MARTI-402294 format. One record per residue (C-alpha): x, y, z; residue in three letters. Coordinates in steps of 0.25 Angstrom, whole numbers, padded with zeros to 4 digits, always signed. Layout:
<atoms>
XYZALA...
</atoms>
This chain:
<atoms>
+0000+0000+0000MET+0011+0010+0004ILE+0018+0007-0009LEU+0006+0008-0018PHE+0001+0020-0011ALA+0013+0028-0018LYS+0006+0027-0031LYS-0009+0027-0027SER-0018+0038-0022ARG-0031+0031-0019LYS-0034+0018-0011ALA-0046+0010-0008ALA-0047+0000+0004VAL-0057-0011+0003ILE-0062-0014+0017GLY-0067-0004+0028GLY-0064-0013+0040GLY-0052-0013+0049LEU-0041-0017+0039LEU-0048-0009+0028GLY-0047+0004+0036LEU-0033+0001+0040GLU-0029+0000+0026ALA-0037+0013+0022ALA-0028+0020+0033LYS-0016+0014+0026ALA-0019+0019+0012VAL-0024+0033+0018TYR-0011+0035+0025ASP-0004+0032+0011LEU-0011+0045+0006ASN-0021+0037-0002GLN-0036+0042-0005GLU-0042+0030+0003THR-0055+0023+0001HIS-0061+0012+0010VAL-0071+0002+0003LEU-0080-0005+0013GLU-0091-0015+0010MET-0099-0012+0023ALA-0107+0000+0025PRO-0097+0005+0035TYR-0082+0003+0039LEU-0077-0008+0048MET-0090-0016+0048PRO-0084-0027+0056ALA-0081-0018+0068GLN-0091-0007+0067LEU-0106-0005+0065ASP-0111+0005+0054ALA-0111+0018+0062PRO-0097+0015+0067GLY-0092+0012+0053GLY-0098+0024+0047LYS-0092+0033+0058VAL-0079+0027+0055LEU-0081+0029+0040GLY-0084+0044+0042GLU-0071+0045+0050LYS-0063+0039+0039ILE-0069+0047+0028LYS-0065+0060+0036ASP-0051+0055+0033MET-0054+0056+0018ASP-0054+0041+0017ILE-0066+0037+0007ARG-0075+0026+0014VAL-0084+0017+0004HIS-0093+0009+0012THR-0103-0001+0007SER-0093-0003-0004ALA-0096-0014-0015ARG-0084-0016-0024LEU-0086-0022-0037SER-0073-0021-0045LYS-0058-0017-0043VAL-0055-0009-0055VAL-0041-0012-0061VAL-0037-0006-0075GLU-0024-0010-0082ASP-0019-0016-0069GLY-0021-0004-0061VAL-0031-0003-0050LEU-0042+0008-0052LYS-0052+0006-0041GLY-0064-0002-0037ILE-0079-0001-0042ARG-0088-0001-0030LEU-0101+0005-0024THR-0102+0010-0010ASP-0111+0017+0000ALA-0110+0030-0008ASP-0110+0025-0022ASN-0121+0015-0026ALA-0116+0014-0040GLU-0103+0007-0043GLU-0091+0016-0045TYR-0076+0016-0046LEU-0067+0020-0035LEU-0053+0023-0040GLU-0041+0020-0032PHE-0026+0016-0033ASP-0025+0006-0022MET-0034-0004-0016LEU-0033-0011-0002VAL-0041-0022+0001VAL-0044-0024+0016SER-0057-0032+0016ALA-0057-0041+0028GLY-0048-0053+0031ILE-0047-0067+0025ARG-0039-0078+0032PRO-0028-0084+0023ARG-0031-0099+0026ASP-0026-0105+0013GLU-0015-0113+0020LEU-0025-0118+0030ALA-0035-0123+0020ARG-0024-0130+0012SER-0019-0136+0024SER-0033-0142+0028GLY-0035-0133+0040LEU-0049-0129+0044SER-0053-0115+0039VAL-0065-0107+0043GLY-0078-0105+0035GLN-0073-0091+0031ARG-0058-0095+0031GLY-0047-0095+0042GLY-0040-0107+0048VAL-0049-0112+0059VAL-0043-0112+0073VAL-0047-0116+0087ASN-0045-0109+0100ASP-0030-0113+0101ARG-0028-0108+0086MET-0027-0122+0081GLN-0032-0125+0067THR-0038-0138+0063SER-0024-0144+0063ASP-0020-0143+0078PRO-0006-0141+0074LYS-0009-0128+0066ILE-0013-0115+0072PHE-0018-0102+0066ALA-0021-0088+0071LEU-0024-0074+0065GLY-0032-0070+0053GLU-0031-0084+0047VAL-0037-0091+0060ALA-0052-0094+0060CYS-0056-0095+0075HIS-0071-0099+0077LYS-0074-0094+0063ASN-0068-0081+0065LEU-0055-0075+0058CYS-0050-0063+0065TYR-0044-0052+0056GLY-0037-0044+0068LEU-0024-0045+0074ILE-0028-0046+0089ALA-0035-0060+0087PRO-0022-0064+0080GLY-0015-0061+0093TRP-0025-0068+0101ASP-0024-0080+0093GLN-0008-0080+0093ALA-0008-0079+0108SER-0018-0091+0109VAL-0009-0099+0099LEU+0004-0096+0106ALA-0002-0101+0120LYS-0007-0114+0114ASN+0006-0118+0107PHE+0012-0129+0116GLU+0026-0123+0117HIS+0022-0108+0116ALA+0012-0107+0128THR+0012-0095+0137TRP+0009-0098+0152GLU+0003-0112+0148MET+0009-0118+0161LYS+0002-0113+0174SER+0008-0114+0187LYS-0006-0119+0193ASP-0009-0129+0181LYS-0001-0139+0174GLU-0006-0133+0161GLU-0014-0121+0156ALA-0023-0121+0145GLU-0019-0113+0133PRO-0028-0101+0129PRO-0039-0102+0118LEU-0042-0092+0108TYR-0057-0088+0110THR-0057-0077+0099GLY-0053-0062+0099SER-0059-0049+0102ASP-0061-0041+0090LEU-0062-0028+0097SER-0053-0017+0091THR-0049-0003+0092LYS-0041+0004+0081LEU-0039+0017+0074LYS-0044+0017+0059LEU-0039+0029+0051LEU-0038+0037+0064GLY-0052+0033+0069VAL-0053+0025+0082ASP-0062+0012+0079VAL-0065+0001+0090ALA-0074-0011+0090SER-0075-0019+0103PHE-0084-0031+0108GLY-0085-0039+0120SER-0085-0052+0111SER-0084-0055+0096LEU-0100-0055+0096ASP-0098-0040+0095PHE-0093-0041+0081TRP-0099-0055+0076PHE-0113-0052+0082LYS-0112-0038+0077ARG-0116-0032+0091GLN-0111-0018+0086CYS-0123-0018+0076HIS-0136-0013+0082ASP-0145-0024+0076LYS-0136-0036+0080GLU-0134-0029+0094ALA-0149-0027+0097LYS-0151-0042+0093GLU-0141-0046+0104GLN-0146-0037+0115GLY-0136-0026+0113LEU-0137-0011+0113SER-0127+0000+0110SER-0123+0014+0113THR-0118+0023+0101VAL-0110+0036+0101GLN-0109+0043+0087LEU-0102+0056+0084ASP-0102+0058+0069PRO-0094+0071+0071PHE-0081+0065+0078SER-0083+0051+0071GLY-0086+0044+0084LEU-0094+0031+0085TYR-0096+0022+0098ARG-0105+0011+0099LYS-0105+0002+0112LEU-0114-0011+0112VAL-0120-0016+0125PHE-0128-0028+0130HIS-0142-0022+0132GLU-0144-0030+0146GLN-0130-0031+0152THR-0124-0018+0145GLN-0112-0026+0143LYS-0103-0019+0132LEU-0103-0028+0120MET-0094-0019+0111GLY-0093-0006+0104GLY-0088+0001+0092LEU-0080+0014+0093LEU-0076+0023+0081VAL-0069+0037+0083GLY-0066+0035+0098ASN-0061+0022+0104ALA-0054+0028+0116ASP-0061+0019+0126ASP-0061+0006+0117TYR-0053-0002+0128PHE-0062+0002+0139SER-0074-0002+0131LEU-0068-0015+0127LEU-0065-0018+0141GLY-0079-0016+0145LEU-0084-0025+0133ALA-0076-0036+0139LYS-0083-0035+0152GLN-0097-0041+0156ASP-0103-0028+0158ASP-0100-0013+0159LEU-0098-0013+0174GLY-0101+0000+0180LYS-0103+0007+0167LYS-0115+0009+0158ALA-0116+0010+0143PRO-0117+0025+0144VAL-0103+0026+0151ASP-0097+0020+0138LEU-0100+0032+0129PHE-0088+0039+0124LEU-0085+0049+0135GLY-0092+0040+0146GLY-0085+0031+0155ASN-0081+0019+0147SER-0067+0019+0153GLU-0065+0006+0161GLU-0056+0006+0173SER-0045-0004+0172VAL-0048-0009+0186ASP-0062-0014+0180ASP-0054-0023+0170LEU-0053-0038+0173LYS-0039-0044+0173ASP-0042-0052+0160ASP-0048-0039+0153ALA-0041-0037+0140ILE-0035-0024+0139VAL-0026-0026+0126CYS-0036-0032+0116LEU-0025-0034+0105CYS-0016-0042+0114GLN-0026-0047+0124LYS-0019-0041+0136VAL-0027-0041+0149THR-0027-0032+0161LYS-0020-0043+0169LYS-0009-0043+0159ASP-0006-0028+0160ILE-0007-0029+0176VAL+0002-0041+0176ASP+0012-0034+0167ALA+0013-0022+0176VAL+0014-0031+0189LYS+0023-0042+0184GLU+0031-0036+0173GLN+0033-0021+0178ASP+0026-0015+0166CYS+0025+0000+0169MET+0021+0006+0155THR+0013+0003+0143ILE+0025-0001+0135PRO+0028-0011+0146ASP+0014-0016+0146ILE+0015-0018+0131LYS+0028-0025+0132ARG+0023-0035+0142CYS+0009-0038+0138THR+0008-0034+0123THR-0004-0024+0127ALA-0004-0013+0117GLY+0003-0021+0106ALA-0009-0022+0097GLY-0017-0009+0095CYS-0011-0002+0107GLY-0025+0004+0111GLY-0024-0003+0125CYS-0012+0004+0129VAL-0017+0018+0126LEU-0022+0027+0137ALA-0037+0022+0134THR-0033+0008+0135GLY-0033-0001+0147PHE-0018-0004+0148VAL-0012+0009+0153PRO-0023+0010+0163LYS-0020-0005+0168ILE-0005-0001+0168LEU-0008+0011+0177LYS-0017+0005+0187THR-0008-0008+0188THR+0004+0001+0190LEU-0003+0009+0201GLU-0008-0004+0208ALA+0007-0009+0208CYS+0012+0004+0214GLY+0020+0007+0201LYS+0020+0020+0194LYS+0017+0021+0179ALA+0024+0030+0169PHE+0017+0044+0171THR+0026+0053+0164GLY+0021+0064+0155ILE+0029+0059+0143SER+0038+0048+0139PRO+0050+0058+0138ASN+0046+0065+0151PHE+0042+0054+0161PRO+0037+0063+0172PHE+0023+0066+0177THR+0018+0080+0177ARG+0019+0081+0192LYS+0033+0076+0192GLU+0037+0086+0182LEU+0029+0097+0190PHE+0037+0094+0203ASP+0050+0093+0196ILE+0049+0107+0188ILE+0043+0114+0201LYS+0054+0108+0210THR+0065+0111+0201LYS+0059+0124+0196GLU+0062+0120+0181LEU+0058+0130+0171LYS+0061+0124+0157THR+0058+0111+0149TRP+0073+0108+0149GLU+0075+0110+0164GLU+0063+0100+0166VAL+0068+0090+0157VAL+0083+0090+0162GLU+0078+0090+0177THR+0069+0078+0174CYS+0080+0071+0167ALA+0089+0072+0179ARG+0077+0065+0187VAL+0080+0053+0177GLY+0066+0052+0171LYS+0070+0058+0158ILE+0080+0049+0152ALA+0082+0056+0139ASP+0085+0071+0141LEU+0084+0073+0126LYS+0070+0067+0125LYS+0066+0074+0138GLY+0070+0088+0132LEU+0062+0085+0119GLY+0050+0081+0127GLY+0037+0080+0120ASP+0023+0086+0118GLU+0018+0080+0131VAL+0029+0083+0141CYS+0032+0097+0136LYS+0019+0104+0139PRO+0018+0097+0153VAL+0032+0103+0157VAL+0028+0117+0151ALA+0015+0116+0159SER+0022+0114+0172ILE+0033+0125+0169LEU+0021+0134+0167ALA+0014+0130+0179SER+0025+0132+0188LEU+0033+0144+0183TRP+0022+0151+0175GLN+0032+0155+0164GLU+0027+0159+0150ASN+0025+0145+0143PRO+0029+0151+0130VAL+0043+0156+0134LYS+0055+0150+0128ASP+0058+0136+0134GLY+0044+0134+0137LEU+0036+0137+0124ASN+0041+0124+0117MET+0035+0116+0129LEU+0021+0121+0126GLN+0011+0115+0117ASP+0007+0124+0105THR-0005+0130+0112ASN+0004+0135+0124ASP+0015+0140+0115ARG+0006+0148+0107PHE-0004+0152+0118LEU-0016+0147+0110ALA-0023+0135+0107ASN-0020+0127+0094ILE-0033+0124+0086GLN-0037+0114+0075ARG-0032+0124+0064SER-0018+0125+0070GLY-0022+0139+0074GLN-0024+0144+0088TYR-0034+0150+0097SER-0031+0162+0106VAL-0039+0163+0119ILE-0036+0175+0128PRO-0038+0174+0143ARG-0052+0179+0148VAL-0050+0178+0164PRO-0063+0173+0170GLY-0070+0176+0156GLY-0070+0191+0158GLU-0068+0197+0145LEU-0067+0212+0143THR-0072+0220+0130PRO-0058+0224+0127ASP-0053+0210+0127GLU-0065+0206+0118LEU-0061+0217+0108ILE-0046+0212+0109LEU-0049+0198+0106MET-0059+0202+0095GLY-0048+0211+0088THR-0038+0200+0089VAL-0048+0190+0083ALA-0051+0199+0072LYS-0037+0202+0069LYS-0032+0188+0068TYR-0045+0182+0062ASN-0047+0173+0075LEU-0060+0165+0077TRP-0066+0169+0091THR-0074+0161+0101LYS-0078+0160+0115VAL-0070+0148+0120THR-0078+0136+0123GLY-0067+0129+0130ALA-0067+0138+0142HIS-0082+0140+0143ARG-0083+0153+0136ALA-0073+0161+0144GLN-0064+0166+0133ARG-0063+0169+0119ILE-0054+0161+0109GLY-0048+0167+0096LEU-0046+0155+0086PHE-0038+0154+0074GLY-0024+0161+0077ALA-0012+0156+0069ASN+0000+0153+0077VAL+0008+0165+0071TRP-0004+0174+0075GLN-0004+0170+0090LEU+0008+0180+0095PRO+0000+0192+0089ASP-0013+0188+0094ILE-0008+0186+0108TRP-0001+0199+0108GLU-0013+0207+0104GLU-0022+0199+0114LEU-0012+0200+0126CYS-0009+0215+0124TYR-0023+0219+0120GLY-0020+0226+0107LYS-0026+0223+0094SER-0032+0229+0082ALA-0040+0224+0070TYR-0047+0231+0058ALA-0055+0222+0048SER-0053+0224+0033ALA-0067+0229+0031ASP-0066+0239+0043GLY-0078+0234+0051LYS-0069+0230+0063VAL-0059+0239+0069LEU-0053+0236+0083THR-0041+0240+0091LYS-0040+0236+0105VAL-0029+0239+0116ASP-0033+0232+0129THR-0026+0224+0140ASP-0025+0212+0132GLY-0028+0197+0136MET-0019+0185+0140GLU-0019+0171+0135SER-0030+0162+0140GLY-0021+0150+0140HIS-0032+0142+0133ALA-0021+0133+0127TYR-0013+0130+0140GLY-0014+0120+0151LYS-0018+0131+0160ALA-0030+0139+0165LEU-0039+0141+0153ARG-0050+0150+0159ALA-0058+0154+0171VAL-0073+0154+0168LYS-0082+0163+0176SER-0096+0168+0177CYS-0099+0183+0180VAL-0101+0181+0194GLY-0104+0193+0203THR-0100+0202+0192SER-0113+0200+0185TRP-0121+0188+0189CYS-0132+0189+0199ARG-0129+0176+0204PHE-0114+0178+0206GLY-0109+0176+0220VAL-0094+0178+0217GLN-0085+0186+0207ASP-0083+0174+0198SER-0077+0183+0187VAL-0067+0190+0196GLY-0063+0176+0202MET-0061+0170+0188ALA-0053+0181+0183ASN-0044+0180+0196ARG-0041+0165+0195ILE-0039+0166+0180GLU-0029+0177+0181GLN-0022+0169+0192ARG-0022+0155+0185TYR-0020+0159+0171LYS-0009+0153+0164GLY-0006+0143+0175PHE-0002+0130+0168ARG-0008+0117+0173ALA-0008+0102+0169PRO-0020+0105+0160HIS-0029+0116+0157LYS-0038+0121+0168TRP-0051+0130+0169LYS-0058+0138+0180MET-0072+0143+0182GLY-0078+0153+0192VAL-0093+0154+0194SER-0099+0165+0202GLY-0110+0157+0208CYS-0115+0143+0210MET-0122+0144+0196ARG-0108+0140+0190GLU-0109+0148+0177CYS-0094+0147+0175ALA-0094+0131+0176GLU-0083+0132+0187ALA-0086+0118+0191GLN-0081+0113+0178GLY-0068+0119+0179LYS-0054+0115+0184ASP-0056+0126+0194ILE-0070+0132+0197GLY-0075+0142+0207LEU-0089+0143+0210VAL-0094+0155+0219ALA-0101+0154+0232THR-0106+0165+0241THR-0094+0162+0250ASN-0083+0161+0239GLY-0080+0150+0229TRP-0082+0135+0227ASN-0069+0129+0221LEU-0071+0118+0211TYR-0059+0111+0205ILE-0055+0101+0194CYS-0067+0101+0184GLY-0067+0102+0169ASN-0076+0102+0157HIS-0072+0096+0144GLY-0071+0082+0140THR-0072+0076+0154SER-0080+0086+0162PRO-0077+0086+0177LYS-0085+0094+0187HIS-0075+0101+0196ALA-0074+0097+0211THR-0078+0107+0222LEU-0065+0109+0230PHE-0068+0121+0240MET-0080+0129+0243THR-0082+0144+0247ASP-0068+0148+0246ILE-0063+0163+0244SER-0056+0168+0231ASP-0042+0167+0237GLU-0045+0152+0242GLU-0050+0149+0228ALA-0037+0154+0222ILE-0029+0147+0232LYS-0036+0133+0230TYR-0036+0135+0215ILE-0021+0137+0216ASP-0019+0125+0224ARG-0028+0115+0216VAL-0022+0120+0202MET-0008+0119+0207MET-0009+0105+0213TYR-0016+0101+0200TYR-0004+0107+0192THR+0006+0101+0201PHE+0000+0087+0200THR-0008+0084+0188ALA-0004+0076+0175ASP-0003+0084+0162PRO-0016+0087+0155LEU-0024+0083+0167THR-0036+0092+0170ARG-0039+0095+0185THR-0051+0086+0185SER-0043+0074+0181LYS-0032+0078+0190TRP-0041+0078+0202LEU-0048+0065+0198GLU-0034+0058+0198ASN-0029+0065+0210LEU-0027+0055+0222GLU-0037+0059+0233GLY-0045+0068+0223GLY-0052+0081+0228ILE-0050+0078+0243GLU-0035+0077+0241PHE-0034+0089+0233LEU-0041+0097+0243ARG-0031+0092+0254GLU-0020+0096+0245VAL-0024+0110+0241VAL-0033+0114+0253VAL-0027+0106+0265ASP-0013+0106+0260ASP-0011+0091+0262LYS+0002+0091+0254LEU+0007+0104+0258GLY+0008+0109+0243VAL-0001+0122+0243PRO+0011+0130+0246ALA+0016+0126+0233ALA+0003+0130+0226PHE+0003+0144+0232GLU+0015+0147+0223GLN+0004+0147+0212PHE+0006+0161+0206ALA-0003+0169+0197ASN+0001+0167+0183VAL+0007+0179+0176ASP+0001+0176+0162ASP+0010+0184+0153LYS+0004+0190+0141LYS+0011+0183+0133TYR-0022+0162+0046GLY-0022+0158+0034ASP-0034+0148+0035LEU-0048+0149+0029GLU-0059+0156+0038TRP-0074+0153+0038THR-0085+0160+0044ALA-0091+0154+0057GLN-0102+0161+0065ARG-0098+0176+0066LYS-0083+0173+0065GLN-0073+0167+0055LYS-0067+0154+0060LYS-0055+0147+0054ILE-0059+0136+0044ALA-0051+0124+0050VAL-0050+0113+0039GLU-0046+0099+0045ASP-0036+0095+0035LEU-0034+0080+0034PRO-0024+0073+0042THR-0012+0070+0034VAL-0009+0055+0037ILE+0003+0047+0032GLY+0018+0050+0029PRO+0022+0064+0027ALA+0022+0067+0012LYS+0036+0074+0012ILE+0048+0075+0022GLY+0062+0073+0022LYS+0061+0058+0019GLY+0057+0061+0005ASN+0065+0073+0002ALA+0071+0074-0012ASP+0081+0083-0019ALA+0071+0095-0020SER+0071+0097-0005TRP+0079+0108+0001ARG+0083+0114+0015TRP+0074+0126+0019VAL+0078+0137+0029ASP+0067+0139+0039VAL+0074+0149+0049GLY+0084+0151+0059GLU+0086+0140+0070GLU+0084+0150+0081SER+0069+0153+0076ALA+0065+0139+0079PHE+0061+0135+0094PRO+0068+0124+0101ALA+0061+0111+0104ASN+0049+0116+0095ALA+0044+0117+0081GLY+0043+0129+0072PHE+0035+0131+0059ALA+0042+0136+0046VAL+0036+0138+0032LYS+0043+0132+0020VAL+0036+0137+0007SER+0021+0133+0010ASN+0023+0123+0020SER+0026+0124+0035GLU+0037+0116+0042LEU+0039+0113+0057ALA+0054+0114+0062VAL+0057+0108+0075TYR+0069+0111+0084ASN+0069+0098+0093HIS+0080+0102+0103ILE+0079+0089+0111ALA+0081+0080+0098ALA+0092+0090+0094GLY+0086+0091+0080LYS+0077+0100+0071TRP+0065+0094+0063TYR+0055+0099+0053ALA+0042+0094+0049THR+0029+0099+0042GLN+0022+0108+0051ASN+0008+0103+0047SER+0002+0093+0056CYS-0003+0081+0048PRO-0015+0079+0057HIS-0021+0092+0054LYS-0012+0099+0044GLN-0009+0111+0052LEU+0004+0118+0053GLN+0007+0116+0068VAL+0018+0105+0070LEU+0028+0116+0073SER+0020+0120+0085ARG+0021+0105+0090GLY+0029+0101+0102MET+0042+0092+0099ILE+0048+0081+0108GLY+0051+0066+0107PHE+0043+0054+0106GLN+0053+0044+0111GLY+0065+0047+0103ASP+0057+0053+0092VAL+0057+0069+0091PRO+0042+0073+0088LYS+0033+0084+0087VAL+0018+0085+0092ALA+0008+0092+0084CYS+0002+0103+0092PRO-0013+0100+0088ILE-0015+0085+0090HIS-0001+0081+0096LYS+0002+0071+0085ASN+0017+0069+0086THR+0027+0067+0075TYR+0042+0062+0073ASN+0050+0074+0070LEU+0061+0065+0064GLU+0052+0058+0054THR+0039+0066+0054GLY+0031+0053+0057LYS+0019+0053+0066GLY+0021+0048+0080ILE+0007+0049+0087SER+0001+0046+0073ASN+0009+0039+0063ALA-0001+0044+0052GLY+0003+0058+0054LEU+0017+0062+0048ASN+0025+0074+0046LEU+0035+0078+0035ALA+0048+0081+0041ASN+0061+0088+0036PHE+0075+0089+0040ASP+0081+0101+0047VAL+0095+0107+0047LYS+0101+0119+0054LEU+0110+0128+0046GLU+0117+0141+0050ASN+0107+0143+0061GLY+0095+0140+0052ARG
</atoms>
């Protein structure tokens, strides 16, 4: 296929099942116009029902792969020995037509190659395949068969996992190749028998998650996922369908016992292993079918699993196998588990964060009193709390000081790799340095530790442009500030909106190009701007106090929402606006493990939704009730009442202490709600620490200081509502090898001078324009080398890679795209996190300081 693709441009694949779609992915990656021909009315008819297959088909069509269902093929057309195409009818064409293409791939099911068995006189199945018994013996007891050629109980499997199962049984049944056949308690143990294989499977087809699982083979052979057959067998189902995101989720239950019989997942299969585990149980335990909706409570605790529960379907590894590997073979990490048990050697899904293996490893290590690896990065094996304590105690101020000090501790074996870091550990260290020393995060030495949003003081958007959100303390906005933002928005052609992410407390300016940000921020911060429209209808000039960055991009305080309180409201009992302004001015810019938000309500009517914030104050006639550790968003959490009827000064004191203890101890990217949930002793322990001074630490918290927050294009536009909004075109993902690069350079290539060496920042990328193209040039100090790649991200085709963070993946220098964090090998340009996404890369040389 690879060789033929060099001279073809269109390909067709006969078969829309598992193997057919894998074949379609292969020809698609070879830059072929791809067609899939399936006889059934929908894709993957052996694994999915009609709605699920159609959802999968739509997702695949979105990738510009042509899907022909209900295809009836009449003739392969060959002229003068050259393939021309196929004559067919399909769901969209009742009349026969010629589909032209250059390459044809046939993937229409499996057929056992049993010719040798037939000629040898062995028994074969009615539909082919060498008949075997439960010990994998053929009709000749001295001949064995397994895999796709074997027919066990009239079934030939076409998947690799049953082959592994059969091989394991066969090996244990050989007289001289048995495994633990001799028991200490018995003279002889019976060898295992093959009873069939589970056809449950989870895979990613053309980038789409697809899973099908059942409690037994009846789920597929008795068509229990199809409504008519399910009803006849006393089964019922729940269905979730989202045509906008391409999500389909069908779970089948026994109507009387509510046992989970199986399910179909398209578009999202994150909880596949949990659902599969439940399907193997006799009932749902404490759960109900409604709990298994996506976003519900389908996650199963590893403590609920039986010892013989299979947690690696491919290799048939049980929970007990994992536990024994930890206890008896000193396994401490996932690689150790994979080496000792083969778990994860198949599809690898069981060892992901959503699988059972990491959870069993963690709980077993804890039960044995052992400590699992908890570092923030393979190149930086420290927890955030350990790093925080080291940096605070040693008063370290730079990345280099942190790495060199930690290397002396002995945990960083390779100083070079440590200095290189990666996109995970650099922002963590940057956050800690900012939390402790409150220095400008974009100063030299710190700016290259920041992700793109923190470096440019704005939020990167899907267009590769940025949003600018000035601070509006407590939601109080002056007319002059409104005029200032309006003037800047008109001048730079920015789309404006009251931000939804912060519950309507600020105004966002969207569509700023990266090169416009310094000018935009200068005008906002100094409060001076002017604009005159071409038609003369709008003429503004403003000179006011200016506005600060709202830190809508950082892991810091975002905003303090307030109602009008006693300023205007007839129900208000405290000055909520004044208090909100005071605490926002105090905590603005303070960096924490994750973003945090506050709310202040002037009475118990709670118009500011303070009980849904990380920190909330609700007014009483005697002061304030303090609520902590709540949040909205994906996993909403109601805040917990911490203290009642406290004064303004007490409120600030205890907010100081709670937030500092959170900052001292939380893991990276952990919201306050999760932190409190995982804190040993919970809310009572926290109250003892920050109120009763149980650990003697509030004195350190009193060092908390008010943050001195220094003030520091060319796309098509379309009308939207009363404004103009950037017309964002989602360009197709460029999948496959890079079309150009140093690997195919010829005599026409030449060296291009792109600037002085001093103009390029250390340990970061920089964009340069060569003719009509943009390149990203990287000065990788830790690797001691310069690199160059295309600046365009192949995922979204946006010119952003020069803004990505560089580091190491093992020994490999890499860059992480700032938008979706896809990582790439700087030496070769090949994708690391996604092998289908690759970069063109180029040689770099230094000459005379350029």
